[in-house]
Each structure stands twice: as structure tokens, then as C-alpha cells.
Backbone as CSV, one residue per row, in Angstrom:
resi,resn,N_x,N_y,N_z,CA_x,CA_y,CA_z,C_x,C_y,C_z
1,MET,-0.830,97.480,21.767,-1.944,96.606,22.574,-1.295,95.953,23.692
2,ALA,-2.191,95.981,24.833,-1.649,95.547,26.155,-1.820,94.056,26.104
3,ARG,-0.839,93.434,26.539,-1.026,91.858,26.765,-1.829,91.511,27.871
4,ARG,-2.617,90.347,27.699,-3.213,89.962,28.988,-2.423,89.097,29.767
5,ARG,-2.819,89.075,31.038,-1.805,88.353,31.986,-1.685,86.906,31.749
6,GLY,-2.787,86.213,31.112,-2.603,84.802,30.897,-2.033,84.305,29.500
7,GLU,-1.798,85.408,28.604,-1.280,85.042,27.215,0.122,84.295,27.160
8,ARG,0.906,84.716,27.923,2.391,84.266,28.106,2.232,82.814,28.512
9,LEU,1.487,82.456,29.710,1.232,81.135,30.011,0.730,80.292,28.955
10,ASP,-0.205,80.724,28.138,-0.783,79.907,27.016,0.259,79.640,26.020
11,MET,1.171,80.487,25.664,2.095,80.244,24.801,3.153,79.139,25.412
12,THR,3.543,79.365,26.563,4.393,78.447,27.243,3.799,76.741,27.237
13,ALA,2.521,76.878,27.492,1.701,75.563,27.663,1.901,74.987,26.288
14,TRP,1.477,75.722,25.249,1.496,75.388,23.771,2.948,74.697,23.588
15,LEU,3.905,75.295,23.754,5.270,75.102,23.436,5.504,73.627,24.198
16,ALA,5.303,73.572,25.472,5.614,72.456,26.099,4.793,71.280,25.693
17,ARG,3.486,71.401,25.310,2.775,70.191,24.739,2.997,69.760,23.518
18,TYR,3.382,70.612,22.403,3.461,70.407,20.926,4.957,70.360,20.478
19,LEU,5.727,70.998,21.217,7.133,71.065,20.735,8.289,70.352,21.559
20,VAL,7.937,70.205,22.847,8.787,69.560,23.675,8.280,68.284,24.145
21,GLY,7.087,67.952,24.129,6.572,66.810,24.642,7.113,65.399,23.950
22,PRO,6.617,64.379,24.435,7.092,63.154,23.957,6.708,62.959,22.601
23,ALA,7.410,62.322,21.630,6.809,62.090,20.278,5.789,60.737,20.505
24,GLN,4.757,61.037,19.844,3.633,59.833,19.833,2.809,60.236,18.436
25,LEU,2.038,59.095,17.934,1.429,59.260,16.785,-0.185,59.491,17.129
26,GLY,-0.549,59.218,18.335,-1.794,59.390,18.720,-2.392,60.876,18.999
27,ASP,-3.401,61.059,19.450,-3.846,62.173,19.949,-3.425,62.648,21.277
28,VAL,-2.583,63.833,21.418,-2.051,64.164,22.702,-3.110,64.619,23.656
29,THR,-4.318,64.682,23.319,-5.253,65.227,24.290,-5.937,63.955,24.848
30,ALA,-5.858,62.848,24.165,-6.631,61.576,24.514,-5.866,61.027,25.909
31,PRO,-6.825,60.370,26.681,-6.345,59.834,27.728,-5.267,58.598,27.630
32,VAL,-4.291,58.583,28.429,-3.251,57.386,28.305,-3.860,56.211,28.718
33,ARG,-3.775,55.201,27.762,-4.230,53.861,28.039,-3.109,52.962,28.869
34,PRO,-3.567,51.981,29.602,-2.550,51.358,30.184,-1.971,50.454,29.213
35,ALA,-0.800,49.691,29.553,-0.109,48.822,28.745,-0.642,47.511,28.864
36,THR,-0.750,46.767,27.605,-1.372,45.397,27.705,-0.248,44.410,28.338
37,GLN,-0.794,43.270,28.628,0.020,42.311,29.103,1.095,41.846,28.047
38,ASP,0.868,41.816,26.840,1.787,41.654,25.699,2.758,42.591,25.680
39,GLU,2.480,44.018,25.914,3.332,45.010,25.527,4.378,45.060,26.882
40,ARG,3.759,44.813,28.106,4.745,44.643,29.323,5.696,43.355,29.134
41,GLY,5.120,42.338,28.514,6.163,41.288,28.335,7.214,41.602,27.400
42,ARG,6.852,42.281,26.290,8.002,42.454,25.439,8.904,43.536,25.924
43,ASP,8.352,44.519,26.709,9.246,45.464,27.401,10.205,44.828,28.316
44,GLU,9.737,43.852,29.217,10.673,43.039,30.075,11.743,42.229,29.214
45,ASP,11.182,41.611,28.041,12.148,40.908,27.371,13.273,41.723,26.822
46,LEU,12.979,43.016,26.361,13.742,43.872,25.823,14.960,44.452,26.878
47,ARG,14.273,44.555,28.138,15.070,44.999,29.213,16.159,43.989,29.665
48,THR,15.745,42.842,29.689,16.618,41.674,30.317,17.602,41.263,29.028
49,ALA,17.237,41.541,27.701,18.263,40.906,26.745,19.085,41.798,26.343
50,PHE,18.940,43.209,26.458,19.866,44.324,26.027,20.185,45.082,27.249
51,GLU,21.417,45.828,27.179,21.802,46.722,28.257,22.198,48.009,27.375
52,ARG,22.027,49.127,28.011,22.386,50.397,27.402,23.675,50.777,27.637
53,ARG,24.381,51.279,26.719,25.720,51.717,26.910,25.869,53.120,26.342
54,GLN,26.916,53.882,26.773,26.962,55.358,26.372,28.562,55.484,26.013
55,GLU,28.675,55.966,24.821,29.950,56.372,24.289,30.504,57.740,25.052
56,PRO,31.644,58.026,24.943,32.193,59.168,25.627,31.588,60.463,24.939
57,SER,31.153,60.309,23.688,30.502,61.613,23.007,29.083,61.735,23.476
58,GLY,28.527,60.935,24.321,27.141,60.979,24.950,26.203,60.153,24.171
59,ARG,26.438,59.634,22.982,25.521,58.807,22.338,25.317,57.507,23.201
60,SER,23.893,57.062,23.160,23.694,55.960,23.909,23.226,54.869,22.782
61,TYR,23.474,53.525,23.178,23.060,52.625,22.150,22.960,51.117,22.917
62,LEU,22.201,50.314,22.414,21.794,49.185,23.030,22.788,47.880,22.634
63,VAL,23.153,47.077,23.572,24.119,45.908,23.333,23.471,44.692,23.957
64,GLU,23.490,43.692,23.205,22.797,42.354,23.703,23.743,41.862,24.818
65,ARG,22.918,41.543,25.976,23.599,40.975,27.143,24.262,39.557,26.806
66,PRO,25.277,39.153,27.505,25.837,37.860,27.070,24.912,36.853,27.867
67,ARG,24.753,35.776,27.049,24.119,34.752,27.637,24.723,33.802,28.725
68,GLU,24.007,33.576,29.795,24.716,32.856,30.852,24.530,31.389,30.699
């Protein structure tokens, strides 16, 4: 059976969307909603309270920033 020209791209798109895409609990086809003010505030608190470190093995982890 001959392959149609678009079949391979369809499989690639499926793999990219469902296997490689970001982990999320919601519907992947739903439009992305903007972050709320509370979510932005929480994100900013996390970014200012912690810093990301990386071990020689490549594992990354968070360390609390020293208080000034």
C-alpha cells in the first residue's frame, strides 16, 4: 500500500504534541489562558526567594537565597 504524502507529517505532529510536549493536566487543544495576578505574584516570590543550582552530574535543584 502506498503512503500518502501527508501521513508522515501527521505522525510527527502527533508525537510532538502528545509525547514531547509539556506536561499539563488540562486539554492540550484548549487555548492557553493568561496567568492571574496571584499566579504572577507567586512566581515572582519563588524567583526571588530561590536560585537554581546545577550539580556536575547535570541535576538541577533549588536553593534558598540568603537573606540580606
